[in-house]
C-alpha positions as CSV (number, residue, x, y, z in Angstrom):
1,M,73.3,109.4,96.4
2,K,74.7,108.3,93.2
3,K,72.8,105.4,91.8
4,M,75.1,104.4,89.0
5,F,77.9,103.1,91.1
6,L,78.2,100.3,93.5
7,P,79.3,101.6,96.9
8,V,82.7,100.2,97.9
9,L,83.1,99.2,101.6
10,F,86.5,99.6,102.9
11,T,88.2,98.3,106.1
12,I,90.7,100.4,107.9
13,L,93.3,101.6,105.5
14,L,96.3,103.8,106.3
15,F,97.0,106.6,104.1
16,T,97.6,110.4,104.0
17,C,97.7,113.3,101.7
18,G,100.2,116.0,100.8
19,C,100.7,119.0,98.6
20,I,102.1,119.7,95.1
21,Q,105.3,121.7,96.1
22,A,107.4,120.5,99.0
23,P,109.7,123.0,100.9
24,L,113.2,122.5,100.4
25,Q,116.0,121.5,102.9
26,E,119.7,122.0,102.6
27,Q,122.0,118.8,102.5
28,S,125.7,118.8,102.4
29,A,127.3,118.1,99.1
30,G,130.2,116.5,100.7
31,Q,132.9,119.1,100.0
32,G,133.7,122.5,101.6
33,N,130.5,124.7,102.3
34,E,128.7,123.6,99.2
35,T,125.1,122.5,99.7
36,Q,122.4,121.2,97.5
37,Q,118.7,121.7,97.6
38,K,116.6,118.5,98.0
39,P,112.9,118.2,98.4
40,V,111.5,116.7,101.7
41,I,109.7,114.1,99.6
42,D,110.3,113.5,95.9
43,R,106.7,113.2,94.8
44,D,107.7,113.3,91.1
45,S,108.8,109.8,91.7
46,Y,105.1,108.7,92.3
47,G,104.5,108.9,88.6
48,L,101.3,109.2,86.7
49,G,97.8,108.1,88.0
50,I,94.2,107.9,86.8
51,F,92.0,110.8,87.6
52,L,88.5,111.8,86.4
53,N,87.8,115.0,84.6
54,E,84.7,117.2,84.7
55,S,82.8,114.7,82.5
56,Q,83.9,111.8,84.8
57,Q,86.2,110.4,82.2
58,P,89.5,108.9,83.1
59,I,92.7,110.9,82.3
60,K,96.3,110.5,83.2
61,K,98.0,113.0,85.4
62,P,100.8,113.1,87.9
63,I,99.9,111.6,91.2
64,K,101.2,114.5,93.1
65,E,98.4,116.6,91.7
66,A,96.0,114.7,94.0
67,F,97.5,116.7,96.9
68,A,97.0,120.2,95.5
69,N,94.7,121.3,98.2
70,L,96.8,120.4,101.1
71,P,99.5,122.4,103.1
72,M,103.2,122.6,102.5
73,L,105.5,120.0,104.0
74,P,107.5,121.1,107.0
75,N,111.3,120.7,106.8
76,D,111.2,118.5,109.8
77,F,108.3,116.4,108.5
78,W,110.3,113.0,108.6
79,E,111.8,113.6,111.9
80,K,108.5,114.0,113.7
81,R,106.6,111.6,111.5
82,N,109.2,108.9,112.3
83,S,109.2,109.5,116.0
84,F,105.5,109.3,116.2
85,E,105.4,106.1,114.2
86,S,108.1,104.6,116.5
87,G,105.8,105.1,119.5
88,D,106.5,108.5,120.7
89,F,103.0,109.6,121.0
90,S,103.9,112.5,123.2
91,I,104.6,114.6,120.2
92,A,101.1,114.3,118.8
93,K,100.1,117.5,120.6
94,Q,102.7,119.3,118.4
95,L,101.5,117.8,115.2
96,D,99.4,120.3,113.3
97,E,97.8,120.0,109.8
98,N,101.0,120.7,108.0
99,Y,102.2,117.2,109.3
100,Y,99.2,114.9,109.6
101,L,97.4,115.9,106.3
102,Q,100.4,114.6,104.4
103,P,99.8,111.2,102.7
104,E,103.2,110.1,103.8
105,F,102.3,110.6,107.6
106,L,100.6,107.2,107.6
107,P,102.7,103.9,107.3
108,E,103.1,102.2,103.9
109,F,101.5,104.9,101.8
110,K,103.6,104.1,98.9
111,E,102.7,100.3,99.1
112,I,99.0,100.7,99.8
113,G,98.0,104.0,98.8
114,L,99.6,104.9,95.6
115,P,97.9,101.9,93.7
116,Y,94.5,103.6,94.2
117,W,95.7,106.3,91.7
118,K,97.7,104.1,89.5
119,N,94.9,101.5,88.9
120,P,91.7,102.6,90.6
121,D,88.6,100.5,89.9
122,L,86.4,103.1,88.1
123,S,83.4,100.7,88.1
124,R,82.7,101.4,91.7
125,W,82.0,104.3,93.7
126,G,84.1,104.8,97.0
127,A,81.3,105.6,99.6
128,Y,82.4,104.3,102.9
129,G,85.8,103.7,104.6
130,F,87.8,105.2,107.4
131,G,90.6,104.3,109.8
132,V,92.2,105.6,112.9
133,Y,95.9,105.9,113.5
134,P,97.5,104.7,115.5
135,A,94.9,102.0,116.1
136,N,96.6,100.8,119.4
137,Q,98.2,102.9,122.1
138,N,99.6,102.3,125.5
139,Y,99.6,104.5,128.6
140,S,100.0,104.5,132.3
141,I,97.7,106.5,134.6
142,K,97.3,107.1,138.3
143,K,94.0,107.2,140.2
144,E,92.3,110.6,139.9
145,E,94.9,111.5,137.0
146,E,93.7,112.9,133.7
147,I,95.7,112.4,130.4
148,T,94.9,113.5,127.0
149,V,95.4,111.0,124.1
150,F,95.5,112.1,120.5
151,A,94.3,110.0,117.5
152,F,94.1,110.7,113.7
153,V,90.7,109.7,112.1
154,H,91.0,109.7,108.3
155,S,89.1,108.5,105.1
156,A,90.3,105.3,103.4
157,Y,91.9,105.4,99.9
158,Y,89.7,105.8,96.9
159,I,86.8,107.5,98.9
160,Q,84.7,109.8,96.7
161,S,82.2,110.8,99.2
162,F,81.9,112.8,102.5
163,Q,81.4,110.8,105.5
164,G,79.8,111.9,108.7
165,I,80.7,109.9,111.8
166,K,80.6,110.2,115.6
167,L,83.4,108.6,117.6
168,V,82.2,106.8,120.7
169,V,83.3,104.5,123.4
170,V,82.5,100.8,122.7
171,D,82.2,99.3,126.2
172,T,80.5,102.0,128.0
173,N,79.6,100.3,131.1
174,T,83.1,99.3,132.1
175,V,84.4,102.6,131.1
176,Q,81.8,104.6,132.9
177,E,82.4,102.6,136.2
178,N,86.2,103.5,136.2
179,F,86.8,106.6,133.9
180,V,85.6,109.9,132.7
181,V,86.0,110.1,128.9
182,E,85.7,113.2,126.7
183,I,86.2,113.1,123.0
184,E,86.7,116.4,121.1
185,P,85.5,116.6,118.4
186,E,82.9,113.8,118.7
187,N,81.2,114.6,115.4
188,I,83.4,114.5,112.4
189,L,83.1,115.1,108.7
190,L,85.7,113.2,106.6
191,G,86.4,114.6,103.2
192,P,87.0,112.4,100.1
193,T,90.5,111.0,99.0
194,Y,89.9,110.6,95.2
195,P,90.6,111.9,92.6
196,V,91.8,114.9,94.7
197,I,92.3,114.6,98.4
198,D,90.1,116.9,100.4
199,K,91.9,119.2,102.9
200,K,89.6,117.7,105.7
201,W,90.2,114.1,104.8
202,M,92.0,113.5,108.2
203,H,91.1,115.0,111.6
204,K,93.1,115.2,114.9
205,V,91.0,113.9,117.8
206,A,91.8,114.7,121.4
207,I,90.6,112.2,124.0
208,K,90.7,113.0,127.6
209,I,90.6,110.2,130.0
210,K,90.5,110.5,133.8
211,A,90.7,107.6,136.2
212,K,88.3,107.7,139.1
213,E,89.3,107.6,142.6
214,D,88.1,104.0,143.3
215,T,89.2,102.5,140.0
216,P,91.1,99.2,140.8
217,A,94.8,99.0,139.8
218,R,95.1,96.8,136.6
219,I,95.2,97.0,132.9
220,Y,92.2,98.3,130.9
221,S,91.3,98.5,127.3
222,I,89.1,101.3,126.1
223,G,87.8,100.8,122.6
224,F,86.3,103.3,120.3
225,D,84.2,103.0,117.1
226,A,82.0,105.1,114.9
227,I,78.3,105.7,114.5
228,A,76.1,108.1,112.7
229,P,76.8,111.7,113.8
230,D,74.3,113.7,116.0
231,A,70.9,114.9,114.4
232,E,72.1,118.5,114.1
233,A,75.5,117.6,112.4
234,E,73.8,115.1,110.1
235,S,71.1,117.5,108.9
236,K,73.7,120.1,108.2
237,W,76.1,117.9,106.4
238,S,73.5,116.0,104.3
239,E,72.3,119.4,103.0
240,T,75.7,121.1,102.2
241,Q,77.2,118.0,100.7
242,S,74.1,116.7,99.0
243,Q,74.5,113.6,97.0
244,K,78.1,113.0,98.0
245,Y,77.3,112.6,101.8
246,F,77.1,109.3,103.6
247,S,76.2,108.7,107.2
248,G,78.1,106.6,109.7
249,A,80.4,103.7,108.7
250,G,77.9,101.9,106.5
251,N,77.9,98.3,106.7
252,I,81.5,98.0,107.5
253,S,82.6,95.7,110.4
254,I,86.0,94.6,111.4
255,N,85.1,92.7,114.5
256,R,87.1,95.0,116.8
257,P,87.4,98.6,118.0
258,R,88.8,101.0,115.6
259,L,90.9,102.4,118.3
260,N,92.1,100.6,121.5
261,I,93.7,102.6,124.3
262,F,95.3,100.3,126.8
263,L,95.7,101.9,130.3
264,K,97.8,100.6,133.1
265,V,96.2,102.1,136.3
266,E,98.6,102.3,139.1
């Protein structure tokens, strides 16, 4: 671990990553059949940010260079992103890395995320910090029915380390009595977000939930949080990532589950 920096502890922060070049989409120019090409997202407008060079010295570069390792933006990015944010969680299954790895996928990226490049606190090392999006989801389920819920687990802004975590159910007794829950993947390695966003900074997690035959009809809340990963994953990641690896969520506490799934059993 780096000794020269004081680890920064982050609460849940929403943010995403993108790529340098955005695909172009045609928009009407207003007359005849003329069209003009316009980027899906104008990342040039993000301006300059503070990065670190090989000598760990601050330099100014366009913020869009932080997204160089990420996939191209799909032309229908905003359509699907806005549908998902408005509560249409059914499209989550369709969203691949081209969508959810973009920084703009998460709400308020411009307001919350960009300042971490524009004015980073270089006196601190971003060690811990992650979030789950969306943090709250609502579904209906019948007895003996199984549904699959998707959530996106991501590193916080200004994280400079790799974080190994395991997503687990919080209130296991209540859940085990009434539901069968499977999480895939359970063990997750979150990549850094500063100065350049790693292509594994966010992961799509599938959660299968089956209501048991004798589950009483009412509304349930199934909470999820993170602990240190299993020993095998822990050993592998601590070796491959060396001094940049941190286990679990550190000392971060937000006094509530990172993800709440509310289920109405009918």
